[in-house]
C-alpha atoms as one frame of an Amber mdcrd trajectory, in Angstrom:
protein
   0.121  -0.112   0.386   3.019   2.471   0.660   4.704   1.663  -2.350   1.302
   2.856  -4.436   1.153   5.286  -2.400   4.445   6.419  -3.943   4.302   5.882
  -6.433   0.556   7.896  -7.580   3.384  10.416  -5.904   6.124   9.773  -8.572
   3.528  10.261 -10.912   2.217  13.258 -10.056   5.271  14.752 -10.240   6.742
  13.545 -13.172   3.722  14.698 -15.452   3.613  17.548 -13.482   7.359  17.931
 -14.458   6.488  17.516 -18.406   3.097  19.561 -19.073   5.748  22.648 -16.899
   8.745  21.802 -19.523   5.961  21.534 -22.332   4.032  25.362 -20.939   6.363
  27.575 -19.389   9.374  26.474 -20.592   9.119  25.278 -24.768   6.905  28.352
 -25.186  10.479  30.833 -24.568  12.560  28.490 -26.349  10.268  28.752 -29.270
  10.245  32.121 -29.355  14.490  32.831 -29.581  14.246  29.405 -31.763  11.612
  31.100 -34.523  12.536  34.531 -34.477  16.621  34.244 -34.429  16.262  31.034
 -37.665  13.290  31.669 -39.067  13.243  33.558 -42.391  15.242  36.433 -42.469
  15.326  36.578 -38.293  19.694  36.479 -38.984  19.204  39.845 -40.340  19.711
  41.539 -37.831  22.165  44.904 -38.175  21.149  46.633 -40.617  17.208  47.234
 -40.816  16.305  46.263 -36.943  18.697  47.149 -34.226  18.817  50.624 -34.297
  14.395  50.625 -33.349  14.872  47.684 -31.184  18.130  49.896 -29.938  15.847
  52.912 -29.424  12.267  51.047 -27.963  15.368  49.134 -25.762  16.485  52.303
 -24.280  13.067  54.072 -24.042  11.824  50.873 -21.568  15.137  50.580 -19.146
  14.564  54.909 -19.469  10.863  54.338 -18.010  11.495  51.845 -15.965  14.486
  52.536 -13.786  12.751  55.891 -12.970   9.432  54.399 -12.559  11.449  51.711
  -9.823  12.821  54.246  -8.036   9.715  56.209  -7.242   7.262  53.762  -7.076
   9.871  51.777  -4.531  10.276  55.413  -2.731   6.911  55.943  -1.871   6.030
  52.365  -1.411   8.801  52.884   1.769   7.694  55.781   2.049   4.305  54.759
   2.567   4.847  51.101   4.729   6.765  52.947   7.040   4.045  55.856   7.269
   1.071  53.919   7.547   2.493  51.099  10.251   5.139  52.738  12.309   3.366
  56.274  12.630   0.960  56.678  14.190  -2.297  59.455  13.331  -5.387  59.864
  12.808  -7.561  57.919   9.662  -4.046  55.647   9.844  -6.446  52.500   8.963
  -8.536  53.617   6.173  -5.665  55.022   4.007  -4.170  51.328   5.010  -7.275
  50.072   2.780  -7.668  52.951   0.360  -4.143  52.164  -0.384  -4.227  48.843
  -2.233  -7.257  49.841  -4.367  -5.208  49.075  -7.347  -4.547  46.366  -7.131
  -8.317  45.344  -8.017  -8.526  46.804 -11.019  -6.683  46.391 -14.696  -2.998
  48.704 -14.158  -3.435  51.253 -17.110  -7.292  52.184 -15.911  -5.906  55.062
 -13.593  -5.104  56.433 -17.537  -8.689  57.005 -17.585  -8.766  59.937 -14.929
  -5.677  60.611 -15.215  -6.500  61.813 -19.436 -10.278  62.971 -17.528  -7.908
  65.084 -15.486  -4.667  66.490 -17.755  -5.656  65.410 -20.917  -6.280  67.449
 -23.408  -9.662  68.289 -22.468  -9.445  67.632 -19.193 -11.268  68.725 -16.663
  -8.151  71.001 -15.018  -5.199  71.808 -17.438  -8.875  72.082 -19.965 -12.060
  73.013 -18.081 -10.142  74.790 -14.849  -7.093  76.209 -15.783  -7.401  76.694
 -20.405  -4.763  75.276 -20.614  -3.325  72.997 -23.607  -0.977  70.819 -22.328
  -0.735  66.914 -23.580  -0.256  64.769 -20.964   1.191  61.722 -23.663   4.483
  60.967 -23.834   7.684  60.079 -21.023   5.560  61.785 -18.216   2.633  60.239
 -18.641   3.985  56.866 -18.731   6.106  57.370 -15.953   3.379  59.484 -13.556
   1.125  56.338 -14.898   2.773  53.880 -14.078   4.367  54.735 -10.939   1.880
  55.458  -8.608   0.405  51.691 -10.427   3.059  49.826  -9.255   3.639  52.289
  -5.626   0.890  49.782  -4.619   2.231  46.730  -5.143   5.663  47.700  -3.542
   3.736  49.186  -0.320   2.262  45.728  -0.323   5.922  43.827  -0.520   7.471
  46.156   1.755   4.380  46.788   4.671   5.105  42.591   4.726   8.247  43.082
   6.232   7.552  45.965   8.204   4.715  43.828  10.357   6.593  40.744  10.770
   9.956  42.187  11.532  10.756  41.841  15.114  11.537  44.379  16.645  13.744
  43.312  20.220  16.809  44.464  18.275  14.580  48.008  17.558  13.816  47.744
  21.349  17.768  47.688  22.517  18.614  49.983  20.300  16.407  52.373  21.899
  17.017  51.663  25.217  21.016  52.401  24.567  20.501  55.889  23.593  19.515
  55.175  19.930  18.355  58.291  17.978  14.863  57.002  15.546  17.140  58.487
  12.679  20.250  55.249  13.695  17.142  52.949  14.626  16.263  53.262  10.908
  19.582  53.032   9.179  20.957  49.902  10.793  18.542  47.620  12.446  14.681
  48.667  10.268  16.102  48.890   6.924  18.803  46.313   6.607  15.932  43.758
   7.838  13.399  45.281   5.139  16.170  45.047   2.239  15.733  41.706   1.174
  11.400  42.617   0.471  12.804  45.927  -0.852  14.897  43.969  -3.516  12.271
  41.868  -4.546   9.816  44.821  -4.321  11.805  47.059  -6.428  13.263  44.321
  -9.023   8.737  43.164  -9.126   8.143  47.436 -10.707  10.757  46.538 -12.945
   9.832  43.956 -14.964   5.886  45.159 -14.664   7.075  48.661 -15.818   8.563
  46.226 -18.517   5.763  44.400 -19.759   3.497  46.709 -19.893   2.733  47.422
 -23.750  -1.111  49.603 -22.209   0.206  52.270 -20.538   2.453  53.539 -22.692
  -0.037  52.418 -26.018  -2.284  54.522 -24.154  -0.627  58.002 -22.534   3.034
  57.385 -24.526   1.931  59.237 -27.918   4.967  58.949 -30.075   7.088  57.486
 -27.267   7.119  53.829 -27.417   8.555  51.106 -26.068   9.668  47.514 -26.142
   6.850  45.799 -25.264   4.364  48.675 -27.661   6.168  47.625 -30.185   5.604
  43.814 -30.298   1.627  44.561 -29.489   2.109  46.455 -32.552   3.633  44.049
 -34.776   1.246  41.214 -33.874  -1.652  43.915 -33.622  -0.280  45.975 -36.351
   1.472  44.402 -38.624   1.180  40.718 -38.160   4.737  40.847 -38.044   5.132
  37.736 -36.069   9.113  37.154 -36.215   9.636  40.516 -35.801   7.796  40.478
 -32.333   9.365  37.114 -31.072  12.913  39.138 -32.080  11.652  42.794 -30.180
  10.272  40.297 -27.774  13.596  38.221 -27.279  15.777  41.602 -26.600  13.257
  42.621 -23.840  13.772  39.076 -22.604  17.704  40.405 -21.514  17.055  43.050
 -19.153  14.106  40.862 -16.912  15.479  37.397 -16.770  19.015  39.916 -15.524
  16.693  41.444 -13.352  15.515  38.761 -12.080  18.417  36.780 -11.288  20.574
  39.827 -10.174  17.461  40.317  -7.528  18.013  36.366  -6.085  21.491  35.716
  -6.431  21.932  39.577  -4.506  19.125  38.371  -1.455  20.787  35.463  -1.010
  23.802  36.741  -0.159  23.131  39.331   1.992  20.402  38.365   4.278  19.697
  39.877   7.563  18.532  37.511  10.180  15.515  38.387  13.322  16.197  35.889
  16.140  12.470  35.513  16.048   9.169  37.507  14.236   6.956  39.071  16.693
   3.617  40.131  16.867   4.091  43.404  18.003   2.777  46.805  16.010   5.917
  49.320  16.668   5.390  52.739  16.735   8.340  55.445  16.345   7.628  57.219
  19.079  10.782  60.222  19.299  10.300  61.708  15.775  10.557  64.940  15.017
   7.696  67.068  14.548   8.543  68.259  10.345   9.736  64.666   9.832   6.614
  63.269  10.656   4.504  65.852   9.216   6.146  65.409   6.024   6.025  61.220
   6.584   2.229  61.900   6.729   1.983  64.721   3.986   4.427  62.790   1.360
   1.609  59.221   2.244  -1.471  61.358   2.095  -0.791  63.668  -0.690   0.339
  59.808  -2.329  -3.013  58.375  -1.346  -5.387  61.415  -1.760  -4.052  60.458
  -6.088  -4.714  57.386  -5.714  -8.491  57.850  -4.447  -9.057  60.784  -7.079
  -8.543  58.439  -9.643 -10.775  56.444  -8.730 -13.559  58.993  -7.721 -13.077
  60.445 -11.109 -13.541  57.165 -12.582 -17.032  56.837 -10.684 -17.579  60.459
 -11.916 -16.575  59.520 -15.734 -18.521  55.976 -16.307 -22.245  58.471 -15.146
 -21.775  61.458 -17.598 -23.021  61.694 -20.736 -19.668  62.546 -22.704 -16.333
  63.603 -21.011 -14.289  67.334 -21.473 -18.252  68.449 -23.516 -21.173  67.584
 -22.045 -21.022  66.832 -17.745 -24.356  65.928 -17.790 -25.341  62.598 -15.255
 -26.142  59.903 -17.564 -26.891  55.989 -17.042 -25.959  55.828 -21.064 -23.172
  53.416 -20.598 -24.651  51.508 -18.336 -27.184  50.595 -20.135 -24.834  50.361
 -23.267 -22.825  47.597 -20.855 -25.370  45.307 -19.441 -27.155  45.352 -23.502
 -23.975  43.552 -24.752 -20.650  43.225 -23.190 -22.075  41.054 -20.413 -20.920
  38.142 -22.020 -17.040  39.243 -21.286 -17.308  39.455 -17.678 -18.792  36.272
 -17.420 -15.188  34.617 -19.068 -13.214  36.491 -16.935 -14.552  35.652 -13.466
 -14.883  31.541 -15.224 -11.063  32.651 -16.265 -10.030  34.154 -12.691 -11.939
  31.406 -10.451 -10.444  28.290 -12.187  -6.950  30.074 -12.923  -6.765  30.274
  -9.355  -8.007  27.290  -7.930  -6.170  24.701  -9.920  -2.449  26.875 -10.125
  -2.995  27.516  -6.461  -3.702  23.468  -6.283  -1.253  22.801  -8.080   2.014
  24.955  -6.513   1.176  23.365  -2.931   1.412  20.694  -4.066   4.546  20.898
  -5.690   5.686  22.440  -2.696   5.009  19.872  -1.035   7.223  17.525  -2.551
   9.413  19.216  -3.614  10.046  19.779   0.158   9.769  16.507   1.430  10.319
  13.779  -1.714  14.048  13.027  -2.217  13.378  13.037  -6.403  15.238  13.614
  -9.253  16.180  17.816 -10.829  13.686  19.658  -8.145  16.507  22.438  -8.354
  15.591  22.376 -11.975  12.185  22.143 -12.411  11.735  25.189  -9.414  13.823
  27.182 -12.201  11.425  26.399 -14.566   8.656  26.939 -12.920   9.676  30.244
 -11.624  11.032  31.452 -15.163   7.580  33.374 -15.643   8.278  35.096 -13.146
  11.160  36.775 -15.079   9.287  36.240 -18.061   7.066  39.245 -19.854   3.865
  38.415 -20.281   3.687  39.077 -23.951   6.277  37.745 -24.326   4.928  34.631
 -22.958   1.647  34.915 -25.355   4.343  35.480 -28.153   5.496  32.181 -26.969
   1.942  30.601 -27.578   1.261  32.074 -30.072   4.168  30.757 -31.814   4.391
  26.920 -30.692   0.821  25.883 -30.081  -0.870  26.877 -33.866   0.573  23.805
 -35.192  -0.402  19.892 -34.616  -0.395  18.207 -32.382  -0.240  20.276 -29.141
   2.929  22.237 -30.805   5.003  19.699 -31.744   3.911  18.014 -34.668   5.888
  20.544 -37.058   8.469  18.458 -35.797   7.997  14.686 -35.083   4.654  14.328
 -37.171   4.032  16.634 -39.958   1.063  14.986 -41.764  -0.650  13.990 -38.686
  -4.415  15.041 -38.179  -3.910  18.557 -36.551  -4.559  19.536 -33.098  -4.489
  22.340 -32.955  -4.482  24.181 -29.073  -3.841  27.932 -30.544  -7.756  29.338
 -31.652  -9.547  27.097 -28.557 -10.798  28.115 -25.202  -8.729  26.126 -23.602
  -5.111  27.764 -24.310  -6.174  30.489 -22.238  -6.824  28.776 -18.693  -2.949
  26.442 -20.093  -1.828  30.197 -20.216  -2.590  31.576 -17.258  -2.187  28.488
 -15.100   1.208  27.790 -15.574   2.081  30.899 -15.536   0.919  31.602 -11.700
   1.899  27.695 -10.927   4.850  29.509  -8.776   2.870  32.014  -6.831   1.566
  28.689  -5.369   5.024  26.735  -5.110   6.241  30.470  -3.479   3.560  30.758
  -0.733   3.707  27.304  -0.107   7.391  26.877   0.442   7.190  29.881   3.149
   4.649  27.620   4.941   7.134  24.487   4.755   9.479  26.303   6.506   6.951
  26.694   9.655   6.061  23.153   9.610   8.465  20.386  12.073   9.440  17.397
   8.957   9.548  15.538  12.445   5.793  15.664  12.352   5.011  13.761   9.014
   7.922  11.030  10.215   6.455  10.845  13.915   2.732  10.216  12.096   5.169
   7.214   9.544   6.259   5.848  12.597   2.752   5.701  14.573   1.227   3.613
  10.752  -0.271   6.368   8.757  -0.286   6.198   5.608   1.411   8.729   3.203
  -2.163   9.172   2.031  -3.466   9.768   5.644  -0.170  11.949   6.674  -1.082
  13.707   3.364  -4.560  15.027   3.788  -5.364  14.626   7.092  -1.504  16.213
   8.776   0.102  18.296   5.595  -3.197  19.222   4.298  -5.409  20.955   6.488
  -1.508  23.040   6.725  -0.644  24.205   3.627  -4.014  25.701   3.051  -3.190
  29.301   4.153  -0.334  28.568   2.020  -3.369  27.681  -0.930  -5.695  30.516
   0.312  -3.274  33.314  -0.079  -1.960  31.830  -3.660  -5.848  31.383  -4.590
  -7.185  35.068  -3.773  -3.875  36.632  -5.179  -3.851  34.144  -8.067  -7.666
  35.157  -9.003  -7.125  39.184  -8.993  -4.409  38.455 -10.990  -6.169  37.290
 -13.499  -9.587  39.225 -13.558  -6.188  41.961 -14.203  -4.373  40.145 -17.072
  -3.981  41.783 -20.516  -0.341  40.270 -21.499  -0.768  37.392 -21.254  -3.567
  36.434 -23.855  -4.000  39.512 -25.306  -3.054  37.827 -29.139  -4.739  34.016
 -28.138  -8.677  35.449 -27.432 -11.209  34.822 -29.565 -14.184  37.025 -29.842
 -16.012  34.103 -28.148 -13.826  33.840 -25.388 -13.166  37.618 -24.619 -12.526
  39.614 -21.296 -13.777  41.794 -19.583 -10.108  43.304 -19.542  -9.515  43.270
 -23.216 -11.830  45.231 -23.781 -11.478  48.192 -21.687  -8.221  48.535 -23.629
 -10.048  48.287 -26.708 -12.336  51.137 -26.194  -9.639  52.853 -24.291  -7.991
  52.728 -27.835 -10.637  54.206 -29.627 -10.728  57.302 -27.381 -14.645  56.495
 -25.391 -13.148  57.859 -21.863 -17.129  56.852 -20.029 -17.493  53.162 -21.442
 -13.949  52.681 -20.749 -14.721  53.932 -17.480 -17.384  51.951 -17.200 -16.078
  49.159 -17.331 -13.488  49.520 -15.242 -15.617  50.790 -12.270 -17.607  47.093
 -12.927 -14.621  44.780 -13.198 -13.164  46.884  -9.958 -16.390  45.976  -8.250
 -16.890  42.639  -9.639 -13.570  41.178  -8.133 -14.131  43.188  -4.834 -16.951
  41.166  -4.457 -15.909  37.844  -5.591 -12.914  38.632  -3.107 -14.763  38.925
  -0.052 -17.051  35.813  -1.184 -13.976  33.541  -1.167 -12.600  35.110   1.612
 -15.338  34.677   3.798 -15.852  31.276   2.050 -12.492  30.663   2.820 -12.136
  31.224   6.284 -15.327  30.982   7.375 -13.571  28.456  10.654 -12.257  31.477
  11.601 -14.895  34.336  10.424 -17.378  32.386  12.232 -15.238  31.175  15.708
 -14.637  35.252  16.217 -18.703  35.519  16.138 -19.186  33.474  18.900 -16.247
  34.682  20.945 -17.998  38.267  19.948 -21.340  36.921  21.210 -20.413  35.446
  24.544 -18.927  38.686  25.022 -21.949  40.547  24.898 -23.710  38.023  26.470
 -21.392  38.429  30.251 -21.796  41.729  28.920 -25.492  42.036  29.730 -24.779
  39.597  32.396
């Protein structure tokens, strides 16, 4: 019986390894093969390289500016909202997370509404003809959206950091500035570098913001999109994708190497929330002021998206209107249904596979686990739009993509053009999130626990389902919520694979925005954000119902005791 259960785990490991190689590694390799070895792809010097270097320079320039600005604001907001006590802090901790439930490019709607050529502030109030398009517009919008991502990662370090070294330093007379620079900041370095790396990768991969608000200033990602949708030049897009992949891959592994060499460990994780007591009033005022300014800008974005959604024609007729809502409810509901189906399915399957893979890699002595971990993590370093190109050039051939090389005359079994390819790319793109969540949780699980159960006669099946799976549930829950929100708002990876029959809401928002229908885009963005929020609340209730009901019972008991 024991050997049979071991065989099941081995079989799962082999099958998941093969599918990960097939749906992650093969598409990325195919981009290189198709771009460099097909047709005129080798003639780079005269026709292609000057243009690519121009867009590479633009991409790096935008990404570096955005990384510095977004990471700085994320760090600033994290310190202010978790270490400085002031009125309204709890509300600001919620408001700063608003961009996470909407597509990254939605903020450009509000930016154009306020600062565009017919913007409320620039045109209607100030009478200016300032163009928001270009480098400054891209940097502004990406920085605001990605600062929230940086805040989320860095604040997790502040909340979990051991505070005893800080308290010891204060008791020895160290000022707050020295405590922060010599103790607090070094403990946050891993999260800060991860945040900076993710901001850099996201900025490099963002094609929507440059297309909407970049004007003549385009990047590698936006040029890649234009090569496919405008010029139908898949080979040129593949070559562009290779050059986009190189800095992203380099940034990912530089951060991975650096964080592994420069870790500062604390002895334990403290549940306390420590606050800076000796901060100078002027410093405290600056921290609160800058953080409040950032949060106000975020709130303003969404406030004007709501206003624009119910405005007849922004920039010309500001009368209240339900026209945009009526149009969407009558024509575009299918895209919202498709978005929810995709997000729920991908969230569940990718999180489950990732957590199971983490358990097997950590507890079983199987070959090539480190290599598999690297392949699973590749999508984190690969721009979504590049992975989409990989699926486009790989799975348009028979026999799931390899028929071109193995069985040219075989009856076609082609994934491209089917609905399942959308699910496959999202599932295999996000498996690493569940795996990393599983790794983090397994670090806190005593390895002797499983061994003790086996020594007492428990089968591997019972050990896994009765002991390990309940322990891994928090990792699954966290990965599911992250994968759900990511899939609801993802566009780059799937934009080239979507058909009219499986269109999603975020795709329609992007198409409407590029056609300058601001009101309709604002309404769809509002509905998508509300839909994401409702489902997130429902899943939080479903995944944590035991803890919620326990707290409700404790609350009732406390109220009953007060009455007595």
